N, C-alpha and C positions, 0 to 999 in steps of 0.2 A: 089165402089169403082173405079171401070173401069171407069165408067159412069162420076164422078167426074174428073178423070184423063183426058178424052177427053175433058171434057167443061171447064177445066182450073179452078177449083173450088177453090174460095179462101173465106175467112170471110167476105171480102167485097162485094164479087161478088159471092155468093152460087148456088149452082147447083140444088139444093134441099131443103126440110124442115126437110131433117132427120137428127138425132144426130147419127154420128158415133164415137165410141169411140175405143182405142187402149189398150188392156191390157196387160202387158209386166210382165211374170214371171220370177224371179232372181233363186235364189239358190246356192249361192255362185261360185264357177269355172263354175259349169253348167249354170250360166247367158252367157256363151258363144254363147249358141246355140240361144237364144232370139235377141243377139247382130247381130249374123249373120243374122238373120231373119231381123231385122231393117234395116242393110246392104242392102238386097234385096229390101226393100218396099222404100229405098233411090234410088236406081240404077235403080229401073222399073219406077219412076217417082209418087209415092204415098206420096210422104212428105206432100203435102197439103190436105190429104183424110180424114183427122181426124178432129173432133170438141174438143177432150180432150184426155189425156192420162192417164192412170191408171198404179201403177207400184208399185213394191215390190223389198226389198232389191235388190241385184245388177242388178236386171230389171229396178229400179229406175233411177240408175247411166247410163244405157245404155239408158233409155228413153231421159234422160238429153243431151247429144249427140245428140242423133236422131233429138231433137227439132231445134238444132243449124245445121241440116243437114252435120253433121261430125259423120257419123257412122263407116268409115272405119279405119279412124286414130285410135280411142280405142278400137276396137276390138283387136289391136296388145297387148293390156294392158293384156288380158287372158294369152296368148302364151309366150310375151316376158317379162311381168313385174310379174305375179302373181304365175306361175309354179316354183316356187323356196320354199325351207323350212323358208325363212324368212317370207313369208305369212303365211304358214299353217306348224305346224310341230306337231305332237300327241305326241312329247317327252314333250310338254308343258302342257299336260292334267291335272295333280295334280295343274297346277298353274292357270287353267283356262283362258288360253292364248293359245288354240290351233291355232287361226287365231290373226294375228297381224293386226287389222284395222288400225292403225294410219300409218303402211308403204302401205296400198293399198291407204290413201286418200293423202299420199305423192306424190304418182304417179298421183291422181286427180288433186290436187292442182296445182303441181309443173312440173312434168316431163311430163305427158301429159295432159296440165290444160284444165279442165271443166268451158267455161265462165260462171257463177252462175248469173251474171246480166243479159245475155242475155235470158238465161232461162226462169229467172222472167218475163223478157219484150215478152217475145215468146205470139203471139196471140191464140196459142194451150196451154190450160192451163195444167198443169203438178199436177196428184192427186199422193201422196206417201203413202201406207200403213205403219201407224204406232201404234203398239198394246202399247195401255196406259195402263199398269201394274195394277195400283191401282184402275183403272175404269173397269177393265176386259171388255175392247172394244178394238176395230180397229178404228182409224183416218185416214181419207182420206185426208191428210193434204195438202193445197194448200193456193193460196194467200200469199205466202210467200213476207215477208217486205225487206229482205235485204240479202246478200250472206250469213251472220251468220245465218239467219233462216232457207234458204233452205239448206246445210252444215248439219246443225244440224239435218233436217228430213232425209237428205239421212245417216247419219252416224246412226240414230235410227232405220231405215227400215232394216240395214243391221246388227244390233247387234244381231248376232245369239244365242240363249241360249246353254249351255254347252260350244261351242267353246269360247265363250269369258266369262268374270266373270263379274258377278253380273248384273246391269242395267245400261243405260245411261240415259240422261235428254233431254226430247222435250219441249220446251215453259215452262220448270220449273217442269215436272210432269216425273216421270220414266218411260222408254219407252224400248222396245226390237222389234225386228223384226218383221215387217208388217204380215209376214206368220203365226205368231202364233196363231190366232184367225181366220185370212181370209186366207185359204192355195191359193187361188189363185185372184190376185184383177180384175178378169173379173167380179166378185161380186160388186165390188165397180162401176163398170159402169152400171150395171143395176139399181143399187140402187139410181144413180145419174142421171136416165131416158134414157139412151141411147135407141135407137131405133133399132142400129145395133153395134154388138161388134167385133171386130175380137182380139182373144184371142190368144196370143203366150205361149203356154208351151213348159218346156224346159225338162218336165219329157218324157218318149218315151209312143206312143200309145201302151199301153197293158192293160189288164185288173187289177186293182188295187188289191194291196192283202188285202185279206179278215180279217186277223189278226194283230193286231199290233206287230210290229218290236220289237227286243230289243231295239234298240237306242231310239223307238218312247217312250217305256214304262219308261225307264232311264228319257228322256224329260219330261215326266209327272210328275214324282216325283221331278226332279230337279225345276220347274216351279212352283210345290205345294210349295216347299220353299222358293222360291222368294215371293210369294202371294198365300195364301190359297183361293183354286179354278181357278187359272188361269192353272194348270196342268190338270185340268177336263175341262176347256174351249178348251183346247187344243185336249184333246184326243174327245172331241164332234167334232171340227172342223175337225179332221180326219175322221171320221165317216162319217159326212155331206158331205164331197169332193169325198169320195168314190165314194158315189151313184152320185153326180153331174159326176164325171168324164164319170160313163156308159152314163149318158144322154147326156153330150157333145159329145163323140166319136159317138153316134146314131145320133145325129143331124148334123154331118158331112154330110150325106146321106140322112136323115129325117128331113128339118129345124123345122117342126113343127109351131106352132103358134107365133106370136111376143110376145116380143122381140127376135129378132134373134141373135143367136151367132155362130160364126165359130171358132172352136178351131184349131191350129194348131200345131203339135207336132211331133218330129222326128219319122220316119217309123221304124218298126222292126228291118229291116236291117240295120239299121245307127247305127253309134259308139254312144255307151251310155258315159256320161262325168258323172263323179261323182262331189258332192259338194265339195269335197276336192282334186280334180283331180289335178296331178303335173306332169302327163306326154305330154309334148309339143305335140308330134305326135298325141296322143286321142284327146287331146283339139283342134287341128287344123281340124282333122276327124268330132269331133261334129260339128265345125262352118262350113265345108262343108256340111253336112246333114242338118241344119237350114236353109240355105242358098238355098238349094235344094228342102226343102220344100215349103219354100214362094214362089219361083219361079214357081214351077209347080202350087200352087193354083191359083195365081193371073194371070197366062199365061195361064191355061188350058191346061197343058201337065200331061203326064201320069207319073208317077213318075218311073214306072216300065222302062220306054225309059232312064233315068238318070240310073237307077242301071245297065241297059245292056250297056250303053255306047253310045247309039244310039244320044243322044243329051248332051250338054254341058250346063247345067246352073249355072256353076261359073267361067264367062270369066275374072274377076279381080281378082279371090281369088287363083291365081297360086302359091303362097307361100305354099298350101296344097300340091304342088306336089313337093314342094323343088325347085322350080326355082329361088327364089327370096332371099333363106336364107342359 
């Protein structure tokens, strides 16, 4: 990536014959972490470093803005627009409407608009993970025909089970959150033949839990009611990803054999953001952690120096300190 930046790599004038993929995890409000990582990539000159982008859930929306070189503007969506009970309210649980996705896309469509046509025209192809319910598989949707097709993929990829009622539609098929059967989109990048993958994770660097959580067990039952076997596929994906996370974290220091995957995630001392977080201060702190993680990784800085206040990694995110807000 640094070599591509130095040589001014573009699709028309490539600096090498590699295929570098960018994989962007979402996770509801936790997507603010990958949004901030993308801000750092843009600020540091890596906008043209990738051949394809692979994404899921709120990470897919982040990726759309990133392809347009417009990451700082939508970052504010998380703490200015979504940190409200209008978007997330557990009192609506029995109605199956914990999240109001129509409200979220009102922001994306009109308040802080995403230029869907420009995303489709981008020379860097966007892949969006969508779970096809009746086929029991993940589709890496791409080659969008028009604005409606791309928007439908973004909605489907963000259609979180339990938090939203039933399923939605994508290209005429029942669809759900892209992370149900493929917990992280880096797998889509490998399946697409990438030689190198920069993986942006919103969950912190930590040992994955050995046992299924209560919410995961409930999710298995809920998904099996939607389509028999979907819950078991979700369970198997959780177990498989648990092992993959260990491998990804080890490969941060021991790259191993190609294809190469560098997974970046918030470090243990950084603020953790919940999927349904409503505290703007914690959301902003999560953004700072995501930016610092990317800055230190790409600029060869020791993150402990940031923790100690000896270097400043977020020159433009002054709102984190309350200076702008």
